[in-house]
C-alpha positions as CSV (number, residue, x, y, z in Angstrom):
1,X,0.2,3.5,10.0
2,X,-3.3,2.3,10.9
3,X,-4.9,5.7,10.2
4,X,-3.1,5.9,6.8
5,X,-4.3,2.3,5.9
6,X,-7.9,3.3,6.9
7,X,-7.8,6.3,4.6
8,X,-6.4,4.3,1.7
9,X,-8.9,1.5,2.3
10,X,-11.7,4.1,2.1
11,X,-10.3,5.6,-1.1
12,X,-10.2,2.0,-2.6
13,X,-13.7,1.2,-1.5
14,X,-14.9,4.5,-3.0
15,X,-13.1,3.8,-6.2
16,X,-14.6,0.4,-6.4
17,X,-18.1,1.6,-5.7
18,X,-17.7,4.3,-8.4
19,X,-16.2,1.7,-10.9
20,X,-13.1,3.9,-11.0
21,X,-10.7,1.1,-11.9
22,X,-7.9,3.4,-12.8
23,X,-7.9,4.8,-9.3
24,X,-8.2,1.3,-7.8
25,X,-5.2,0.1,-9.8
26,X,-3.1,3.1,-8.6
27,X,-4.0,2.3,-5.0
28,X,-3.2,-1.4,-5.1
29,X,0.3,-2.7,-4.8
30,X,1.5,-5.0,-7.6
31,X,1.6,-7.8,-5.0
32,X,-2.1,-7.4,-4.3
33,X,-4.0,-10.7,-4.0
34,X,-7.7,-11.0,-3.5
35,X,-8.8,-14.0,-1.5
36,X,-12.4,-15.1,-1.7
37,X,-14.6,-18.1,-1.3
38,X,-17.0,-16.7,-3.9
39,X,-17.0,-16.9,-7.7
40,X,-13.9,-14.8,-8.1
41,X,-11.6,-17.6,-7.2
42,X,-9.6,-18.4,-4.0
43,X,-6.6,-16.3,-5.0
44,X,-6.8,-13.6,-7.7
45,X,-3.9,-11.4,-8.6
46,X,-4.2,-7.6,-9.2
47,X,-4.4,-7.8,-13.0
48,X,-7.1,-10.5,-13.0
49,X,-9.1,-8.8,-10.2
50,X,-9.1,-5.5,-12.1
51,X,-10.1,-7.2,-15.3
52,X,-13.0,-9.0,-13.5
53,X,-14.1,-5.9,-11.7
54,X,-14.6,-3.9,-14.8
55,X,-17.5,-6.2,-15.7
56,X,-19.2,-5.8,-12.3
57,X,-22.0,-3.4,-11.3
58,X,-20.3,-2.0,-8.2
59,X,-22.6,1.0,-7.4
60,X,-24.4,-1.0,-4.6
61,X,-21.3,-2.4,-2.9
62,X,-20.6,-1.6,0.7
63,X,-17.5,-2.5,2.7
64,X,-17.8,-3.9,6.2
65,X,-15.9,-5.9,8.8
66,X,-12.6,-4.0,8.2
67,X,-9.6,-5.3,10.0
68,X,-6.1,-3.8,9.9
69,X,-3.0,-5.5,11.1
70,X,0.5,-4.0,11.1
71,X,3.6,-6.3,10.8
72,X,6.6,-4.1,11.1
73,X,6.7,-2.0,7.9
74,X,3.9,-4.0,6.2
75,X,0.2,-3.4,6.8
76,X,-2.6,-5.8,5.8
77,X,-6.2,-4.7,5.4
78,X,-8.9,-7.2,5.3
79,X,-12.5,-6.3,4.6
80,X,-15.7,-7.7,3.2
81,X,-17.8,-6.1,0.4
82,X,-21.4,-6.8,0.0
């Protein structure tokens, strides 16, 4: 499952960098929540995050510090974007 999550995370990072919000929306589960200490808010749901993302210039974003944890049939990917 870790390899699959790594591939999906890379596809999501690529979609975000390309401002391809339709692809990002397809990749994210409806239960997606963004947690951040930055201006996006501490806990942002999928719809709000996609709405906010559309206004961003994402072509210079880079993902880093990726961590993947598997909990039974649930996987969690955490990473930072600069």
